[in-house]
C-alpha positions as CSV (number, residue, x, y, z in Angstrom):
1,M,92.9,118.3,58.0
2,K,95.4,115.8,60.2
3,T,94.7,115.1,63.8
4,V,98.2,115.7,65.8
5,A,96.9,115.9,69.5
6,S,93.7,114.7,71.1
7,I,92.7,114.9,74.7
8,S,90.4,112.4,77.0
9,F,88.8,112.8,80.4
10,L,88.8,109.6,81.8
11,A,86.3,108.0,84.3
12,D,88.7,108.4,87.1
13,H,88.8,112.4,86.6
14,S,92.3,112.2,85.0
15,L,93.2,113.6,81.3
16,S,95.3,112.1,78.9
17,M,96.8,113.4,75.8
18,D,98.1,111.8,72.5
19,V,100.8,114.5,70.5
20,E,102.1,113.2,67.2
21,D,106.1,114.3,66.4
22,V,107.2,115.9,69.6
23,R,110.6,117.3,69.0
24,L,111.0,119.0,72.2
25,I,109.5,119.0,76.0
26,E,110.1,122.4,77.9
27,A,108.8,123.4,81.5
28,S,109.2,126.8,83.0
29,N,110.4,127.7,86.4
30,P,107.5,128.2,88.6
31,I,106.6,132.1,89.6
32,E,104.0,133.2,92.5
33,V,100.8,134.7,90.8
34,G,98.9,135.5,93.8
35,D,98.9,134.7,97.5
36,G,99.8,131.1,97.5
37,L,99.3,130.8,94.1
38,W,101.7,129.3,92.0
39,C,102.3,128.9,88.0
40,C,104.3,127.3,85.5
41,E,104.1,126.4,81.5
42,L,104.8,123.3,79.7
43,L,105.4,123.5,76.2
44,L,105.5,120.2,74.1
45,R,107.0,121.5,70.6
46,T,106.1,119.3,67.5
47,T,106.7,119.5,63.9
48,N,103.1,120.9,63.7
49,G,103.5,123.3,66.4
50,T,103.5,124.1,70.1
51,V,101.0,122.6,72.7
52,A,100.9,124.8,75.5
53,L,99.9,124.1,79.3
54,Q,99.5,126.3,82.1
55,L,99.4,124.5,85.5
56,L,98.3,126.2,89.0
57,A,99.3,124.9,92.2
58,D,99.7,126.0,95.8
59,S,103.2,125.3,96.0
60,P,106.1,125.7,93.8
61,E,107.0,122.2,94.8
62,H,104.1,120.6,93.3
63,L,105.2,122.0,90.1
64,R,108.5,120.5,90.0
65,V,109.4,118.3,87.2
66,V,110.4,114.4,87.8
67,E,112.2,112.7,85.4
68,T,111.1,108.9,85.3
69,G,113.7,107.3,83.6
70,G,111.5,105.8,80.8
71,E,112.8,103.8,78.1
């Protein structure tokens, strides 16, 4: 079996994930799922399958995608 993704919980309570062979990253538009509770889905499509993250926040602004201008 080949490892294609790994998740680490760091001492500063952050989450780190390494995913190999990424082909596409998609984010759904935030939708309200309850009184003041919003969610969206982040999809990482790879040659080995899809990693899906369901994200919850108290505002749709907290779920907006910001491009960082990486290299």
